[in-house]
N, C-alpha and C positions, 0 to 999 in steps of 0.2 A: 738498466731501467729502474728507477726508484719505485717504491710501493705505490705512490700516488699515480704515477704514469701507468703502472701495471693494472691497477684497479680501473682506471679510465679506459684502457685498451680492452680489457676483458669485458667490461660492462657494455662498451660500444659493440663489440662482436656479438655478444649475447642478445642485445636488443635487435640487431639486424637479423640474426638467425630466428629469433622469436617472431619477428614481423614476416619473414619469408614463410614460416611454417603455419602460423595461425591466421594471418591476414591474406597472404598471397596463395597459401596452400601449395607452396613450391619450396620444400625443404632442400637445403644445400649441404647439410651434414647429417650424420646418423644421430639417433637419440643418445647412443652411448657417448659419442664425441661431445654432444651438447652437455650431457650430465657431467663429463670430466671438466669442461670449461667452468660450469657452474660451481663445482666443488672447489676449483682453484680460487674463484672469486670469494666464496664463502670463507675459505681459510684465510685469505688476505684480510677480509673485513673483520674476522675474529681477532687477528693480530693488531689491526689498525682500525678500531671502530670509529675513530674520529674522521676517517677518510671515506666512510660509507656514504654514497650519494643518496639523495632523497628519493630518487626513482630507480634504485638499484634493482637489477633483475632478481636478486635473492628475495625481494619482497613477494615475488610470485609464489614462493613456497608456502607462505602463510605462517601461522604459529601464534599470531596475536589473538588473545582472548577478549571478547567483548560481551560483558554480561548485560549491559543496558545500552540499547541503541538510542542515541539522542535524537530528538525531533529537529527537523530543519524545515523552515518555512520557505517554500519555493519563491524565487525572485519573480518568476512569471508562473501563474497557475498552470498546472498540467491538465488541460481540459480534455474531456472525452470527445469522441466524434459521434455524429448522428449515424445510425445504421440504415442500410437499405438492403432489400432482398430480391429486387427484380429490376429489369432493365427500365421499366416504367418509372421507378423511383429515380434512377440515374438520369433519365431524360428530364424529369421534373427538376432535379438538382441543376442540370445544365441550363434549363430555361431561366431559373431564378438567378444563376450566376451571370448569364448574358444580360439579363434585365438590369441587375445591380451594377454591372460593369459599364453600362451606358454606351454601348457600341464600341468600346475599346477591345482590342484583340486579346483573346484569352487562349492560353494553352494549359494542358493538364499534366502534372507529374503523377505517374501511377507507380505503385510498388506493392510488394507483398504486405499483407496485414499479419504480422508474426503472432503466433499463439504462444507468447512468452510473458515476461515480466518487464514492465516499463522501468527505465532507469534514467536518471539525470546525472550527468558528469560535469564537474566544474574544474576549469583550468585557470591557473594564474601564472603568467610569465612562462607558459608552455608546460607547466607541471600539473599533474592531477592532484587536486587538493581535497576533493570531496566527491563521494558517490551517494546518491539519495534515491530511495524508492519513491514511487508515485504517491503512495498513501491515499489520502482523500482528495488529492489534486491541489490542495492548498498547502499541506505540509506532509512530509514523509519521514522515513527513518534514515539516519546517517549510517551507511554500512560500508564506509570507505575501506576498512581493513579487509573485508571480504571481496570488494570490487577489485582491489589490487591483485588478487590471485587469478583473475580472468585474463588469460594471456592475449586475447584479441583486443583488449583495452590498453591503449598506449599510456604508460606512466609519464612519458615525456613526448610532446608532439614532435613529429618529424617535419622536415622542410623548413620553410621560412615564411615570413609575412603573416603569421597568425597574430590576432589581437592580444594585448596583454591580459585580457580577461574574457573568457567565453564559456558558454554552456553548450553541451552536446547531449542530445536525448536519443534514446534508442531502445532496443529490446534485447533482454537476455534470454537466450533459448538453450535448451539441452538437445544435443544431437540425438537423433532417434537410435542409431546403432549403439551409442554410448549408454543410452537408457536401457536398451535390451541387455547389454553386458552387465549393467548395474543390477538388474533384476536376476540375471543368471547367477551372479555372485551371491546375492541375498538368498536365493533358493538353495544353493549349496550349503550356506551357513544356517539354514533353517529359519531365516527371518521372513516376516511378512513381505509380500511384494508391493512395490510402489505403484500408485494408481496410474499416473500418466506423466509425460515429460514436463508439462506446464506446472502442475502442482508440486512436482519434485523440485523444479527450479525455484519456485517461490519459497519452499521450505529450506532449500540449500542456502539461499541468499540471507536467511535470517539465522543461520547457524552461529553459535557463539564462538566456535573455534575456527579461525580462518584457514587453518591447515586442512580441515575437513572439506572446506569449500574448494580448496585447490585441487582436491582429488576428483571432483565431479566434472563431467564433460560439458562445460558451459562455454558459450560464445556470445559475443555482443555484436549486434548489427546497428549501425548508426543511421538515423534518418532525419535529424533536425539539428540545425545550428542557430544559436542566438548569441549576439554580441551586444555590447553596451551602446556604442555610439555610431555604428555603421551597419548597413545591410546591403548585400549584393542585389543585383537586379532580379535574379531568378533563383528559385529553390534548387534547381538542377546544378547551378554554379556553386551553390553552397555545398552540395554533395560532392562535387569535384574537389573542393577545398578539403573536405573531411577525408576524402580518399588520399589526397596528397599529404595530409598531416598524420596518416598512419591508421586511419579507421577502416574497419571492414564494412563494406556495403553489400547488399544482397546481390548486386550485379544484374538484377532483373528490372531495375527501375527504367522507366521509359518516358520520354516527353511526347505527349499526343497533341496534335494540332486540331483535332476534332473529336466530338463525342463518338463518332463511328470508330475511330482508332482506339478509344477507350473500351468500347464494346468488344472489339477484336482481342484486346489484351485480356479482358475478363474471361472470354471463352477459351482462349489459349491456356490459361493457367488453371481453369476448373478441372481439366484432366491432368495436366502436367504436375500439379501440386503433390500428387501422390508419389511422384518419383523423387521428391526432395528429401534431404536427410534431416529436415526440421519441419515442424508443423506450422501451417498457415491456415487461417479460417476465412480468408477473404483478401480483398485488395483495398488499399487506401488511395483515394483520388483527391488531389489537391490542386488548386489554382497555382500555376508555376510562377506567375509574376507577383513578386512580393509586394510591390507598390499597390497593386490592385486589392490585396487582401484587406487592408484597412478600409478601403472604400466599400467592399462587399460586407465586411463587418462580422458581428458575432450575435448569437442568441445568448441567453443567460447561462447556458451550459456548454455550448459548442460553437465552433466557427462556422459561418455560413459558406466559407470558401473551401471546405473539405467535407468528405463523406466517406464512410466505410461501406464497401459492398461485401456482404456476407454470403459465402457459398452455403448451399443447402447442407444441413448437417446429415451425417449418416443416420440411417433409420433401420430398425430391426423389429421383428415380431416375436413376442413371447407370451407366456400365459400368466395371468394374474392368479397368485396363490391366495392372497388375503389382503385386507386393508387394516392397518393398525393406526392408532391415533396417538400422537405425541403431544405432551404438554410443555410449553416453553416457560421461561422465567416470567413473562408478562401474562401468563395464563392463556396465551394463544394456542388453539388446538389445530394441529396440522395433520391431515390424513396422509399416510404413506403407503404406497403400493408395494407389497412384497411379491417379487417376481421369480419365475423360474430363471436361473442364471443364463445370461446371453452375452455373447461377445459383441461389443459395440465401440467403434473408433479406438480399437486397441486395448480396451479394458473390459473386464467382466462386470456386468451390471446385475445387481440383485434387488435393488430398491429404487423407487422413484417417487418424488413428491407429487401430490395431487393438488396442493395449495389450499383449497378450501371447499366448502359445500357447493358453491356455485359451479366449480369445475367438475365435480362428480356429476351434477345434473347436466352440464353441457356435454360431457362425454357419454352420458347415458350408460354409466358403468354398471355392469352386472358381475355377480360372483363368477370367478373362473373364466372370465372373458379372455379371448386372444386380443392383446393390445399392441399397438404400434408405439415404439419408444424411440426417441432421439436425444442427442445431447445438445442442449441449448449452448451455443458457443463451443460445441464439441466437448463440454466438460460436465455440465449438470444434467443428469438424466431426467426426462419428463415424458409423460404419456401424451401423445398427439392425437390418438384416435383408437377406435375399437373395430375389430373385424366382426361386424354384427351378423354376417351371413353364416358364420361358424359358431354362433352362440347356441348353447343347449336350450331346448324349448322350455325347460322348467327352471332356468337360471333366475335367481332372485336379484332385484336391483340392489346395489350397494347404497345404504342409507347412512346419513350423518348421525352422530350421537346427539342425544338430548341432554346427557349428563357427562360430567368429567370422568374419564376412564380410570382415574386414580382415586379421587376423593368422593365421587358421586354427586357433587354439587351440580344443580341445574345450570346449563350453559346459557350465556347471554350473547346477543349480537348487537353491537352499537350501530346506530343509524349512520349510513354512509360508509360503513366498514364491511368488507367482504368476509371477514373472519369471525369465528366464534371464540368466546373466551370463558374460562372458568373464573368466576368472580371471587373465589375463596383465596384471596391473595395471602392471607395470614395462616391458613391451615392446610393448603395443598402442597404435599411434599415436593413434587417436581419444581413448583414455583419457588419454594423456599431454597431448595438446593441450587436451582438455576441462578437465583439472585446472589447467593453466596459465591458461586463459581464466577459470576460476572465481577463481583467485588474484588476477587483476588487476581483477576486476569491481568495480562501484561500491560494492556493499554489503560487499565484502571489502577489498582493499588500495586500490582506487580509483586505479589508476595512470594518470594523464592522459598522453595521447600514445601509448598502447598499445591495440590492438584485436585482435579475433580473427584478422583477416587478417595483421597484423604478427606475432602470436604464431606462426601457422602458418608464415610465411616464415622467422622466426628458427629455428624448430625444423627446418624442411626444410634450412636451411643449416648445421645442426649447432651453432648458437651457444647454444642452450638445450635442456636435457632435463629440468630440474626448476626449481622456483621460485627456488631460491637462485642459479641461474645468471644471473638477471636483474640481480643486484647486482654481477656481475663484468663486465658489458658495458662496453665502452669506445667512445668517439667514433670512433676509427679503424676499429673493426669495423663500425659502423653506416653511416657516411657512404658513399653511393653503392651500398649493398647492394641488389641487384635480386632480386625473387622473383615467382612467379606468384600471381595472386589470382583468385578466382572458381572456378566448378565447370564451366564450359563447356570441354570438352576439345578441341573443334574450333576454337574461337577463344579460346585462353588470353590473359589480360591480364597485362601486366607492370607492376610498380610498383617504384620505387627510392626509398630513403630520402634525402631532401635534408637540407641543413644545419639548417634550422629544425626539421624533424621530429626529427632526431637529438638536438638539444639539448633539445627539449621532452620527448622520451622519457626522457632521462637525468635531467632535472629532476623529472619525475614519479616516477621510480624512487627518487630521493633523498628526495623529499617523503614517500613512503610509509613511510619509516622512523619517522615520527611517528604512524602509525595506531595507535589503542589496541589493547591486547592482545586483547580479545574478538574484534575483527575479524580479527586475525592468526590466532587459533585457528580461526575460521570459514573463513578463506581456505585453510587446509590441506586442506579438502575431505574430512575424515574422514566416513565413511558415517554417516548419521543425525544428525550434529552440525550443526544449522542455527544461525541467528542467536540464537534464544532459548536453546537449550541451551548454546551457547558463552558467552553472557552469564552464565548460571547457574553454569557451571563456574568462570569467572573470579572471580565474586563469592565462591564457596565456597572455592576453593583459593588464589587470589591470584597464582600464578606458574605458568609452564609446567613448571618443575621439580617442583612439588608435584603437578600433574596426572599427569605421567609416572610418578611414584613411587607413585601411588595404586593399590591393588589393586582387584580386581573388586568385593568387598564394600563397600569405601569408596565407589567410584564409583556403584554402583547405588542407594545411599541418598541421593544428592544429589537435591534436588527436581527433578522433570521429566526425570530421566535414566533410571532403570530398567535392567533386565537387558540388553536388546538393545543399547542405546547403550553401556552399560558394557563389554560384550563387544567391541564395535567399537573402543572406545578402547584396551582392553588389547591387542587384536591389532595395532592400528596402531603403538602405541608399543613393541611388542616387536620390531618389524622394525629391523634394523641400518640400513637405508636411511632410515627415518623419523628415527631418532636422529641420523644424520649430517646430514639436512636441517635439523633443529632447531638443531644445533650451528652449521651454516653461516649460518643466519638470525640467530642470536645474534651471531656474529662480524661480520655485515653491519650490525648495529646496530638490528635491529627490536625493537619493544616486546614483551617476553615476560614482563612482570610488571605487575600492576595498579597504578595510581597511587593507588588507594584501598585502605583496609583491607577485608578480607573479612568477610562475615557470620559466618564461623567464629569470629572473635575475640569476637563477641558484645558489643561495647562498649555497644550500645544495646538489647540484648535486653530485651523486656518493656516498652519505652517507646514511646509513641505520640505522633505529632506532627500538628499542623495547620499548614500554611504559608500565610502571607499577605504580600503586599507585594513589593517589588523589592529585590534584594541587589547588593552591590558586588563581592564576591570571586568569585562565580559566579552562574549563572542559577538561577532558581527550580527548574527541572527538574533541574539538577545537584545542588541541595540535596536534592531528593527521592532521587536516586540515591545520594548520600553517606549519607543516613540509613539507607536500606534496605541498603546495603553493610555497614553497621555493626550490622545486626540489628534496627534500629528499624522501626516501621510508620508509614506516612503515610496519614492519612485526610482526607476532604474536609469532613466535618462535625465541629464541636466539641461535646464533651459533658463532663460531670463526670469521665468516665473518661479523658479526654485528659491525657497527662503534661505536654506543653509546647505552647504556641502560639509558633511561630517567626515573629517579626514583623519584616519588613524595612521599608524606606521606603514610605509610603503604604499601610500595612496597613489592612485594612477596619475602620472604626470599630465596626461591629456585632460583629465577631469579638473585638475588644479588650474591648468591654463585656461580651460573653457570657463571655469568659475570666475577667474580674474577678468576675462574679457566681457563676461555677461554681468559683472557687478554683483555676483552672488557671494554672500558672507561665508568664509571658510572657518569652521570650528574644529579645533583639535579636541581630543578626548576630554581633557581636564576642563576646557572652556565649556563644553557641552554639559558636563556634570555640574559645573558651577552655576550654569543657567538653570538647570533643573532644581538645584538646591535653593537658588535665589527666588525662583518663582514659587516654590513650595512654601 
């Protein structure tokens, strides 16, 4: 047997054993025997690297380092579901569905609502090409290298008759027993314990070293299939296809012919969920007939044909020790309850947010009250009530502050806003440090080598007071700089910046000058301007200068901006300090102009595109961003109304044939770029 045949044989055997173990939970060989086969394959691939297959089982081991996760715009938005907490809500949902269905027969597909991390998987010609987090629902992070290490995710689809291009969505979870072992190992090593499986899963998926991800007890449950040109009759048939192609399903999904059957399923799993080896926090209920879904439709945020039923969160009672007040980067004051430690939903809870002054009044909270706490979504602790009958007779009510707990400035409350704010934006230390921490954060400037403790140390030493100061830092100022870290006043810890750290810090600051304009705008921390709004502003105006010069009326008419955000932008850019900051950032060499033309220029207004294949000059996702930035529209399905099919290498044959029959113009990459150049 020649090396190529040996590699193919070993890879095939390992794929089957992997499927038997991680999907069917029916292993047919020992772990030792599996490892020996894997070592044989690794050795052959080392000798003949050109013969390594793109879906080789050795990719499961990891080892690829990803320092920056690229953003990927979802082909179809990953929408959230509406939540319900009672059977009355479910009956209302059913009544609305039946009314919108207009008398057509409706069945429901019900399944577990996994308490994990949503993931979108993209396959082309049967091979996994991309794994993307949900992100904000519009775009997420490309974590493909880490996804390949999750053994219940097929790198190559099994069976036959799968479309040339498809998307599978599901949830990554961490097994409960694996999480317990993980914490036991950390305890033996003297490391801090991990909070819960879901948070640990989220953190694991964003690890830079895929080999570290491979060591974690993760699994993937599929629950959604999307294809370009065809859809099966029911969602339950889609799940059957996913199972046949090698995906793990919960095995608990059920088709219900009536709302009474749905109710029985909800009751059954409210108790049985505690026996599972993974966490669920409810049940997802979906109209099973796919054709009906479009008729039933969507709201702005969620489909009308699906709903999530949330089980009541675990609740516990503990004593309130005190209430402290935190100051955020926007000046928002958040009251926090400091509690006697209590075990809740598998974790020890010591603190809980009280949100705002209105919540203190609603709870009628008094000092040292016995309070009822639960985890919203079984993750975030919150106070739900007070045991008033056990309150001390002389207990004083908890009152909200009138002054900032740090700088002493009188607090303000904006009309229509439930929160109090410290207006001392230029002199309140937590606000200044918070803005600096936001500026360097991963989704903003992503400055490697800098963290919150270093930012606090540099501020305490007087080396930085605003973001532009970072670009004036010199090696001589940093080397050997010593500052206090941590919050323990009795045993403060000292840290000093060594040579390697100083050089990494300066290199990270220099590299941030290449960060795209929309992230620079987001990094400024302007109130209400998040990632999505920043991206919309950049596409609309194209430059910082144009945004700064825009008046209120112009700004509020930008899609997704509106009056509140427009007012915040006008106020921010009217301040001399803001103008000076922008000038200093420009002088430092940051990107304050879009590299693409804005949609305002309208070069592709009224033109729709379908994209297929692989491109040389830029990625497929970047092609979509370019088209949209020029005013065009990108669609997933081709019809006679489509203006162009943009076809790269290996474009789908079915799309090319459909374009020809529908009379749609087909553009190759160079023809498209020539059109852009000619129109400009």
